[in-house]
PDB file of N, CA, C and O in Angstrom:
ATOM      1  N   UNK A   1      15.049  26.446 -36.591  1.00  0.00           N
ATOM      2  CA  UNK A   1      15.842  27.136 -35.613  1.00  0.00           C
ATOM      3  C   UNK A   1      14.991  27.365 -34.367  1.00  0.00           C
ATOM      4  O   UNK A   1      13.871  27.867 -34.461  1.00  0.00           O
ATOM      5  N   UNK A   2      15.522  26.995 -33.199  1.00  0.00           N
ATOM      6  CA  UNK A   2      14.770  27.176 -31.961  1.00  0.00           C
ATOM      7  C   UNK A   2      15.341  28.326 -31.132  1.00  0.00           C
ATOM      8  O   UNK A   2      14.664  29.331 -30.914  1.00  0.00           O
ATOM      9  N   UNK A   3      16.575  28.181 -30.674  1.00  0.00           N
ATOM     10  CA  UNK A   3      17.234  29.211 -29.869  1.00  0.00           C
ATOM     11  C   UNK A   3      18.712  29.146 -30.201  1.00  0.00           C
ATOM     12  O   UNK A   3      19.317  28.077 -30.123  1.00  0.00           O
ATOM     13  N   UNK A   4      19.297  30.262 -30.567  1.00  0.00           N
ATOM     14  CA  UNK A   4      20.703  30.236 -30.921  1.00  0.00           C
ATOM     15  C   UNK A   4      20.930  29.286 -32.079  1.00  0.00           C
ATOM     16  O   UNK A   4      20.325  29.434 -33.141  1.00  0.00           O
ATOM     17  N   UNK A   5      21.807  28.305 -31.874  1.00  0.00           N
ATOM     18  CA  UNK A   5      22.136  27.348 -32.937  1.00  0.00           C
ATOM     19  C   UNK A   5      21.306  26.073 -32.869  1.00  0.00           C
ATOM     20  O   UNK A   5      21.475  25.200 -33.720  1.00  0.00           O
ATOM     21  N   UNK A   6      20.421  25.933 -31.894  1.00  0.00           N
ATOM     22  CA  UNK A   6      19.641  24.701 -31.736  1.00  0.00           C
ATOM     23  C   UNK A   6      18.628  24.551 -32.870  1.00  0.00           C
ATOM     24  O   UNK A   6      17.880  25.476 -33.188  1.00  0.00           O
ATOM     25  N   UNK A   7      18.626  23.367 -33.465  1.00  0.00           N
ATOM     26  CA  UNK A   7      17.720  23.081 -34.574  1.00  0.00           C
ATOM     27  C   UNK A   7      16.643  22.099 -34.138  1.00  0.00           C
ATOM     28  O   UNK A   7      16.927  21.132 -33.430  1.00  0.00           O
ATOM     29  N   UNK A   8      15.431  22.342 -34.553  1.00  0.00           N
ATOM     30  CA  UNK A   8      14.347  21.413 -34.308  1.00  0.00           C
ATOM     31  C   UNK A   8      14.706  20.061 -34.910  1.00  0.00           C
ATOM     32  O   UNK A   8      15.302  19.988 -35.984  1.00  0.00           O
ATOM     33  N   UNK A   9      14.344  19.004 -34.218  1.00  0.00           N
ATOM     34  CA  UNK A   9      14.557  17.622 -34.651  1.00  0.00           C
ATOM     35  C   UNK A   9      15.993  17.134 -34.481  1.00  0.00           C
ATOM     36  O   UNK A   9      16.317  16.048 -34.962  1.00  0.00           O
ATOM     37  N   UNK A  10      16.872  17.897 -33.812  1.00  0.00           N
ATOM     38  CA  UNK A  10      18.196  17.372 -33.485  1.00  0.00           C
ATOM     39  C   UNK A  10      18.030  16.155 -32.589  1.00  0.00           C
ATOM     40  O   UNK A  10      17.078  16.082 -31.811  1.00  0.00           O
ATOM     41  N   UNK A  11      18.940  15.206 -32.690  1.00  0.00           N
ATOM     42  CA  UNK A  11      18.948  14.047 -31.800  1.00  0.00           C
ATOM     43  C   UNK A  11      19.606  14.428 -30.476  1.00  0.00           C
ATOM     44  O   UNK A  11      20.219  15.490 -30.369  1.00  0.00           O
ATOM     45  N   UNK A  12      19.481  13.569 -29.475  1.00  0.00           N
ATOM     46  CA  UNK A  12      20.126  13.845 -28.190  1.00  0.00           C
ATOM     47  C   UNK A  12      21.638  13.933 -28.370  1.00  0.00           C
ATOM     48  O   UNK A  12      22.289  14.756 -27.725  1.00  0.00           O
ATOM     49  N   UNK A  13      22.193  13.112 -29.220  1.00  0.00           N
ATOM     50  CA  UNK A  13      23.637  13.152 -29.469  1.00  0.00           C
ATOM     51  C   UNK A  13      24.059  14.507 -30.035  1.00  0.00           C
ATOM     52  O   UNK A  13      25.084  15.055 -29.629  1.00  0.00           O
ATOM     53  N   UNK A  14      23.274  15.052 -30.971  1.00  0.00           N
ATOM     54  CA  UNK A  14      23.589  16.359 -31.554  1.00  0.00           C
ATOM     55  C   UNK A  14      23.460  17.474 -30.516  1.00  0.00           C
ATOM     56  O   UNK A  14      24.268  18.402 -30.498  1.00  0.00           O
ATOM     57  N   UNK A  15      22.454  17.384 -29.658  1.00  0.00           N
ATOM     58  CA  UNK A  15      22.269  18.381 -28.601  1.00  0.00           C
ATOM     59  C   UNK A  15      23.462  18.349 -27.647  1.00  0.00           C
ATOM     60  O   UNK A  15      24.034  19.390 -27.323  1.00  0.00           O
ATOM     61  N   UNK A  16      23.834  17.142 -27.198  1.00  0.00           N
ATOM     62  CA  UNK A  16      24.965  17.013 -26.267  1.00  0.00           C
ATOM     63  C   UNK A  16      26.271  17.483 -26.910  1.00  0.00           C
ATOM     64  O   UNK A  16      27.103  18.089 -26.234  1.00  0.00           O
ATOM     65  N   UNK A  17      26.462  17.216 -28.196  1.00  0.00           N
ATOM     66  CA  UNK A  17      27.672  17.660 -28.894  1.00  0.00           C
ATOM     67  C   UNK A  17      27.737  19.180 -28.968  1.00  0.00           C
ATOM     68  O   UNK A  17      28.817  19.761 -28.852  1.00  0.00           O
ATOM     69  N   UNK A  18      26.594  19.827 -29.159  1.00  0.00           N
ATOM     70  CA  UNK A  18      26.579  21.293 -29.247  1.00  0.00           C
ATOM     71  C   UNK A  18      26.825  21.950 -27.892  1.00  0.00           C
ATOM     72  O   UNK A  18      27.202  23.120 -27.824  1.00  0.00           O
ATOM     73  N   UNK A  19      26.612  21.196 -26.815  1.00  0.00           N
ATOM     74  CA  UNK A  19      26.816  21.706 -25.459  1.00  0.00           C
ATOM     75  C   UNK A  19      28.007  21.029 -24.787  1.00  0.00           C
ATOM     76  O   UNK A  19      28.049  20.929 -23.561  1.00  0.00           O
ATOM     77  N   UNK A  20      28.965  20.568 -25.570  1.00  0.00           N
ATOM     78  CA  UNK A  20      30.077  19.764 -25.058  1.00  0.00           C
ATOM     79  C   UNK A  20      30.837  20.436 -23.917  1.00  0.00           C
ATOM     80  O   UNK A  20      31.326  19.752 -23.018  1.00  0.00           O
ATOM     81  N   UNK A  21      30.941  21.742 -23.939  1.00  0.00           N
ATOM     82  CA  UNK A  21      31.694  22.441 -22.894  1.00  0.00           C
ATOM     83  C   UNK A  21      30.845  22.774 -21.667  1.00  0.00           C
ATOM     84  O   UNK A  21      31.367  23.310 -20.689  1.00  0.00           O
ATOM     85  N   UNK A  22      29.554  22.466 -21.700  1.00  0.00           N
ATOM     86  CA  UNK A  22      28.634  22.797 -20.608  1.00  0.00           C
ATOM     87  C   UNK A  22      28.278  21.542 -19.807  1.00  0.00           C
ATOM     88  O   UNK A  22      28.145  20.462 -20.383  1.00  0.00           O
ATOM     89  N   UNK A  23      28.125  21.671 -18.490  1.00  0.00           N
ATOM     90  CA  UNK A  23      27.632  20.528 -17.711  1.00  0.00           C
ATOM     91  C   UNK A  23      26.128  20.331 -17.951  1.00  0.00           C
ATOM     92  O   UNK A  23      25.335  21.254 -17.762  1.00  0.00           O
ATOM     93  N   UNK A  24      25.752  19.130 -18.365  1.00  0.00           N
ATOM     94  CA  UNK A  24      24.356  18.825 -18.705  1.00  0.00           C
ATOM     95  C   UNK A  24      23.795  17.866 -17.663  1.00  0.00           C
ATOM     96  O   UNK A  24      24.424  16.864 -17.325  1.00  0.00           O
ATOM     97  N   UNK A  25      22.612  18.182 -17.161  1.00  0.00           N
ATOM     98  CA  UNK A  25      21.945  17.321 -16.184  1.00  0.00           C
ATOM     99  C   UNK A  25      20.737  16.650 -16.838  1.00  0.00           C
ATOM    100  O   UNK A  25      20.020  17.274 -17.621  1.00  0.00           O
ATOM    101  N   UNK A  26      20.520  15.382 -16.512  1.00  0.00           N
ATOM    102  CA  UNK A  26      19.289  14.700 -16.911  1.00  0.00           C
ATOM    103  C   UNK A  26      18.211  15.058 -15.900  1.00  0.00           C
ATOM    104  O   UNK A  26      18.370  14.803 -14.707  1.00  0.00           O
ATOM    105  N   UNK A  27      17.122  15.644 -16.365  1.00  0.00           N
ATOM    106  CA  UNK A  27      16.005  16.009 -15.496  1.00  0.00           C
ATOM    107  C   UNK A  27      14.942  14.924 -15.523  1.00  0.00           C
ATOM    108  O   UNK A  27      14.384  14.569 -14.485  1.00  0.00           O
ATOM    109  N   UNK A  28      14.661  14.398 -16.709  1.00  0.00           N
ATOM    110  CA  UNK A  28      13.610  13.381 -16.852  1.00  0.00           C
ATOM    111  C   UNK A  28      13.972  12.437 -17.988  1.00  0.00           C
ATOM    112  O   UNK A  28      14.505  12.848 -19.019  1.00  0.00           O
ATOM    113  N   UNK A  29      13.674  11.178 -17.776  1.00  0.00           N
ATOM    114  CA  UNK A  29      13.748  10.156 -18.821  1.00  0.00           C
ATOM    115  C   UNK A  29      12.552   9.245 -18.595  1.00  0.00           C
ATOM    116  O   UNK A  29      12.494   8.533 -17.593  1.00  0.00           O
ATOM    117  N   UNK A  30      11.612   9.261 -19.506  1.00  0.00           N
ATOM    118  CA  UNK A  30      10.433   8.419 -19.328  1.00  0.00           C
ATOM    119  C   UNK A  30      10.069   7.742 -20.637  1.00  0.00           C
ATOM    120  O   UNK A  30      10.276   8.286 -21.722  1.00  0.00           O
ATOM    121  N   UNK A  31       9.530   6.557 -20.506  1.00  0.00           N
ATOM    122  CA  UNK A  31       9.079   5.797 -21.667  1.00  0.00           C
ATOM    123  C   UNK A  31       8.073   4.761 -21.187  1.00  0.00           C
ATOM    124  O   UNK A  31       7.834   4.611 -19.989  1.00  0.00           O
ATOM    125  N   UNK A  32       7.501   4.063 -22.126  1.00  0.00           N
ATOM    126  CA  UNK A  32       6.540   3.016 -21.770  1.00  0.00           C
ATOM    127  C   UNK A  32       7.274   1.821 -21.174  1.00  0.00           C
ATOM    128  O   UNK A  32       8.450   1.593 -21.456  1.00  0.00           O
ATOM    129  N   UNK A  33       6.575   1.080 -20.361  1.00  0.00           N
ATOM    130  CA  UNK A  33       7.147  -0.135 -19.774  1.00  0.00           C
ATOM    131  C   UNK A  33       7.328  -1.197 -20.861  1.00  0.00           C
ATOM    132  O   UNK A  33       6.574  -1.225 -21.833  1.00  0.00           O
ATOM    133  N   UNK A  34       8.315  -2.061 -20.699  1.00  0.00           N
ATOM    134  CA  UNK A  34       8.491  -3.148 -21.670  1.00  0.00           C
ATOM    135  C   UNK A  34       7.207  -3.976 -21.774  1.00  0.00           C
ATOM    136  O   UNK A  34       6.572  -4.286 -20.766  1.00  0.00           O
ATOM    137  N   UNK A  35       6.842  -4.323 -22.990  1.00  0.00           N
ATOM    138  CA  UNK A  35       5.644  -5.113 -23.211  1.00  0.00           C
ATOM    139  C   UNK A  35       4.378  -4.293 -23.392  1.00  0.00           C
ATOM    140  O   UNK A  35       3.342  -4.849 -23.757  1.00  0.00           O
ATOM    141  N   UNK A  36       4.427  -2.984 -23.148  1.00  0.00           N
ATOM    142  CA  UNK A  36       3.260  -2.124 -23.345  1.00  0.00           C
ATOM    143  C   UNK A  36       2.926  -2.105 -24.835  1.00  0.00           C
ATOM    144  O   UNK A  36       3.823  -1.968 -25.667  1.00  0.00           O
ATOM    145  N   UNK A  37       1.655  -2.242 -25.178  1.00  0.00           N
ATOM    146  CA  UNK A  37       1.246  -2.375 -26.577  1.00  0.00           C
ATOM    147  C   UNK A  37       1.024  -1.042 -27.276  1.00  0.00           C
ATOM    148  O   UNK A  37       0.819  -1.016 -28.490  1.00  0.00           O
ATOM    149  N   UNK A  38       1.059   0.055 -26.547  1.00  0.00           N
ATOM    150  CA  UNK A  38       0.866   1.364 -27.181  1.00  0.00           C
ATOM    151  C   UNK A  38       2.081   1.727 -28.026  1.00  0.00           C
ATOM    152  O   UNK A  38       3.154   1.153 -27.837  1.00  0.00           O
ATOM    153  N   UNK A  39       1.932   2.672 -28.955  1.00  0.00           N
ATOM    154  CA  UNK A  39       3.086   3.095 -29.754  1.00  0.00           C
ATOM    155  C   UNK A  39       4.195   3.618 -28.826  1.00  0.00           C
ATOM    156  O   UNK A  39       3.914   4.333 -27.865  1.00  0.00           O
ATOM    157  N   UNK A  40       5.435   3.264 -29.114  1.00  0.00           N
ATOM    158  CA  UNK A  40       6.521   3.647 -28.218  1.00  0.00           C
ATOM    159  C   UNK A  40       6.739   5.159 -28.180  1.00  0.00           C
ATOM    160  O   UNK A  40       6.534   5.858 -29.172  1.00  0.00           O
ATOM    161  N   UNK A  41       7.157   5.639 -27.020  1.00  0.00           N
ATOM    162  CA  UNK A  41       7.579   7.028 -26.895  1.00  0.00           C
ATOM    163  C   UNK A  41       8.703   7.089 -25.877  1.00  0.00           C
ATOM    164  O   UNK A  41       8.821   6.237 -24.997  1.00  0.00           O
ATOM    165  N   UNK A  42       9.512   8.104 -26.017  1.00  0.00           N
ATOM    166  CA  UNK A  42      10.621   8.332 -25.105  1.00  0.00           C
ATOM    167  C   UNK A  42      10.744   9.837 -24.916  1.00  0.00           C
ATOM    168  O   UNK A  42      10.968  10.569 -25.881  1.00  0.00           O
ATOM    169  N   UNK A  43      10.599  10.302 -23.686  1.00  0.00           N
ATOM    170  CA  UNK A  43      10.731  11.725 -23.386  1.00  0.00           C
ATOM    171  C   UNK A  43      11.981  11.926 -22.550  1.00  0.00           C
ATOM    172  O   UNK A  43      12.173  11.260 -21.532  1.00  0.00           O
ATOM    173  N   UNK A  44      12.830  12.848 -22.984  1.00  0.00           N
ATOM    174  CA  UNK A  44      14.059  13.180 -22.268  1.00  0.00           C
ATOM    175  C   UNK A  44      14.082  14.689 -22.065  1.00  0.00           C
ATOM    176  O   UNK A  44      13.895  15.451 -23.014  1.00  0.00           O
ATOM    177  N   UNK A  45      14.312  15.121 -20.824  1.00  0.00           N
ATOM    178  CA  UNK A  45      14.474  16.529 -20.520  1.00  0.00           C
ATOM    179  C   UNK A  45      15.875  16.721 -19.964  1.00  0.00           C
ATOM    180  O   UNK A  45      16.270  16.065 -19.000  1.00  0.00           O
ATOM    181  N   UNK A  46      16.622  17.630 -20.587  1.00  0.00           N
ATOM    182  CA  UNK A  46      17.984  17.948 -20.166  1.00  0.00           C
ATOM    183  C   UNK A  46      18.016  19.387 -19.672  1.00  0.00           C
ATOM    184  O   UNK A  46      17.189  20.209 -20.068  1.00  0.00           O
ATOM    185  N   UNK A  47      18.977  19.683 -18.806  1.00  0.00           N
ATOM    186  CA  UNK A  47      19.111  21.055 -18.288  1.00  0.00           C
ATOM    187  C   UNK A  47      20.570  21.456 -18.242  1.00  0.00           C
ATOM    188  O   UNK A  47      21.446  20.653 -17.922  1.00  0.00           O
ATOM    189  N   UNK A  48      20.814  22.716 -18.569  1.00  0.00           N
ATOM    190  CA  UNK A  48      22.116  23.354 -18.377  1.00  0.00           C
ATOM    191  C   UNK A  48      21.854  24.494 -17.397  1.00  0.00           C
ATOM    192  O   UNK A  48      21.144  25.448 -17.719  1.00  0.00           O
ATOM    193  N   UNK A  49      22.432  24.390 -16.195  1.00  0.00           N
ATOM    194  CA  UNK A  49      22.098  25.330 -15.126  1.00  0.00           C
ATOM    195  C   UNK A  49      22.595  26.743 -15.419  1.00  0.00           C
ATOM    196  O   UNK A  49      21.836  27.696 -15.239  1.00  0.00           O
ATOM    197  N   UNK A  50      23.817  26.910 -15.855  1.00  0.00           N
ATOM    198  CA  UNK A  50      24.381  28.242 -16.108  1.00  0.00           C
ATOM    199  C   UNK A  50      24.580  28.462 -17.600  1.00  0.00           C
ATOM    200  O   UNK A  50      25.716  28.546 -18.065  1.00  0.00           O
ATOM    201  N   UNK A  51      23.501  28.557 -18.350  1.00  0.00           N
ATOM    202  CA  UNK A  51      23.591  28.784 -19.787  1.00  0.00           C
ATOM    203  C   UNK A  51      23.559  30.290 -20.039  1.00  0.00           C
ATOM    204  O   UNK A  51      22.762  31.006 -19.433  1.00  0.00           O
ATOM    205  N   UNK A  52      24.411  30.764 -20.918  1.00  0.00           N
ATOM    206  CA  UNK A  52      24.474  32.191 -21.254  1.00  0.00           C
ATOM    207  C   UNK A  52      24.018  32.397 -22.696  1.00  0.00           C
ATOM    208  O   UNK A  52      24.499  31.732 -23.614  1.00  0.00           O
ATOM    209  N   UNK A  53      23.081  33.329 -22.880  1.00  0.00           N
ATOM    210  CA  UNK A  53      22.583  33.662 -24.214  1.00  0.00           C
ATOM    211  C   UNK A  53      22.276  35.147 -24.253  1.00  0.00           C
ATOM    212  O   UNK A  53      21.527  35.654 -23.417  1.00  0.00           O
ATOM    213  N   UNK A  54      22.844  35.836 -25.207  1.00  0.00           N
ATOM    214  CA  UNK A  54      22.648  37.278 -25.378  1.00  0.00           C
ATOM    215  C   UNK A  54      22.956  38.055 -24.093  1.00  0.00           C
ATOM    216  O   UNK A  54      22.276  39.027 -23.763  1.00  0.00           O
ATOM    217  N   UNK A  55      23.992  37.611 -23.377  1.00  0.00           N
ATOM    218  CA  UNK A  55      24.417  38.309 -22.176  1.00  0.00           C
ATOM    219  C   UNK A  55      23.593  38.019 -20.937  1.00  0.00           C
ATOM    220  O   UNK A  55      23.787  38.661 -19.904  1.00  0.00           O
ATOM    221  N   UNK A  56      22.675  37.066 -21.017  1.00  0.00           N
ATOM    222  CA  UNK A  56      21.825  36.726 -19.877  1.00  0.00           C
ATOM    223  C   UNK A  56      22.109  35.279 -19.479  1.00  0.00           C
ATOM    224  O   UNK A  56      22.171  34.393 -20.330  1.00  0.00           O
ATOM    225  N   UNK A  57      22.281  35.049 -18.169  1.00  0.00           N
ATOM    226  CA  UNK A  57      22.523  33.703 -17.658  1.00  0.00           C
ATOM    227  C   UNK A  57      21.234  33.139 -17.074  1.00  0.00           C
ATOM    228  O   UNK A  57      20.429  33.870 -16.496  1.00  0.00           O
ATOM    229  N   UNK A  58      21.052  31.852 -17.228  1.00  0.00           N
ATOM    230  CA  UNK A  58      19.881  31.204 -16.656  1.00  0.00           C
ATOM    231  C   UNK A  58      19.901  29.725 -16.959  1.00  0.00           C
ATOM    232  O   UNK A  58      20.828  29.222 -17.594  1.00  0.00           O
ATOM    233  N   UNK A  59      18.865  29.023 -16.500  1.00  0.00           N
ATOM    234  CA  UNK A  59      18.764  27.591 -16.758  1.00  0.00           C
ATOM    235  C   UNK A  59      18.129  27.357 -18.121  1.00  0.00           C
ATOM    236  O   UNK A  59      17.088  27.926 -18.452  1.00  0.00           O
ATOM    237  N   UNK A  60      18.777  26.512 -18.892  1.00  0.00           N
ATOM    238  CA  UNK A  60      18.259  26.137 -20.205  1.00  0.00           C
ATOM    239  C   UNK A  60      17.727  24.717 -20.113  1.00  0.00           C
ATOM    240  O   UNK A  60      18.440  23.811 -19.682  1.00  0.00           O
ATOM    241  N   UNK A  61      16.484  24.521 -20.514  1.00  0.00           N
ATOM    242  CA  UNK A  61      15.890  23.173 -20.530  1.00  0.00           C
ATOM    243  C   UNK A  61      15.601  22.797 -21.969  1.00  0.00           C
ATOM    244  O   UNK A  61      15.072  23.590 -22.748  1.00  0.00           O
ATOM    245  N   UNK A  62      15.963  21.566 -22.302  1.00  0.00           N
ATOM    246  CA  UNK A  62      15.748  21.042 -23.643  1.00  0.00           C
ATOM    247  C   UNK A  62      14.914  19.774 -23.534  1.00  0.00           C
ATOM    248  O   UNK A  62      15.245  18.887 -22.748  1.00  0.00           O
ATOM    249  N   UNK A  63      13.842  19.673 -24.307  1.00  0.00           N
ATOM    250  CA  UNK A  63      12.949  18.517 -24.246  1.00  0.00           C
ATOM    251  C   UNK A  63      13.006  17.801 -25.593  1.00  0.00           C
ATOM    252  O   UNK A  63      12.820  18.402 -26.651  1.00  0.00           O
ATOM    253  N   UNK A  64      13.270  16.497 -25.516  1.00  0.00           N
ATOM    254  CA  UNK A  64      13.310  15.659 -26.712  1.00  0.00           C
ATOM    255  C   UNK A  64      12.200  14.624 -26.639  1.00  0.00           C
ATOM    256  O   UNK A  64      11.957  14.033 -25.587  1.00  0.00           O
ATOM    257  N   UNK A  65      11.536  14.411 -27.751  1.00  0.00           N
ATOM    258  CA  UNK A  65      10.497  13.393 -27.855  1.00  0.00           C
ATOM    259  C   UNK A  65      10.935  12.415 -28.933  1.00  0.00           C
ATOM    260  O   UNK A  65      11.168  12.806 -30.077  1.00  0.00           O
ATOM    261  N   UNK A  66      11.048  11.135 -28.565  1.00  0.00           N
ATOM    262  CA  UNK A  66      11.520  10.091 -29.492  1.00  0.00           C
ATOM    263  C   UNK A  66      12.818  10.511 -30.182  1.00  0.00           C
ATOM    264  O   UNK A  66      12.958  10.397 -31.399  1.00  0.00           O
ATOM    265  N   UNK A  67      13.756  10.996 -29.381  1.00  0.00           N
ATOM    266  CA  UNK A  67      15.102  11.397 -29.817  1.00  0.00           C
ATOM    267  C   UNK A  67      15.098  12.538 -30.826  1.00  0.00           C
ATOM    268  O   UNK A  67      15.973  12.614 -31.688  1.00  0.00           O
ATOM    269  N   UNK A  68      14.116  13.422 -30.717  1.00  0.00           N
ATOM    270  CA  UNK A  68      14.075  14.617 -31.566  1.00  0.00           C
ATOM    271  C   UNK A  68      13.802  15.829 -30.687  1.00  0.00           C
ATOM    272  O   UNK A  68      12.847  15.848 -29.910  1.00  0.00           O
ATOM    273  N   UNK A  69      14.659  16.848 -30.822  1.00  0.00           N
ATOM    274  CA  UNK A  69      14.498  18.069 -30.028  1.00  0.00           C
ATOM    275  C   UNK A  69      13.217  18.769 -30.433  1.00  0.00           C
ATOM    276  O   UNK A  69      13.005  19.072 -31.606  1.00  0.00           O
ATOM    277  N   UNK A  70      12.351  19.027 -29.434  1.00  0.00           N
ATOM    278  CA  UNK A  70      11.079  19.672 -29.761  1.00  0.00           C
ATOM    279  C   UNK A  70      10.850  20.963 -28.996  1.00  0.00           C
ATOM    280  O   UNK A  70       9.988  21.755 -29.379  1.00  0.00           O
ATOM    281  N   UNK A  71      11.611  21.200 -27.907  1.00  0.00           N
ATOM    282  CA  UNK A  71      11.367  22.394 -27.111  1.00  0.00           C
ATOM    283  C   UNK A  71      12.655  22.838 -26.442  1.00  0.00           C
ATOM    284  O   UNK A  71      13.382  22.011 -25.892  1.00  0.00           O
ATOM    285  N   UNK A  72      12.948  24.140 -26.482  1.00  0.00           N
ATOM    286  CA  UNK A  72      14.103  24.721 -25.801  1.00  0.00           C
ATOM    287  C   UNK A  72      13.601  25.881 -24.969  1.00  0.00           C
ATOM    288  O   UNK A  72      14.389  26.542 -24.293  1.00  0.00           O
TER     289      UNK A  72
END
């Protein structure tokens, strides 16, 4: 459990489904260039500008590494 109902290791699809009623912005999408010999990685940062939690509004940022939620 990370924040509210968010679970560690959720995929991007699961994160987007849980926020279906909220507008989600892509902040960052980065990965290795094609042909790079290092182990693959994919970092995705998503943001919800007007997220409400426990009566407080603010920006919620979610960071996924290799399609697994690791930070909220």
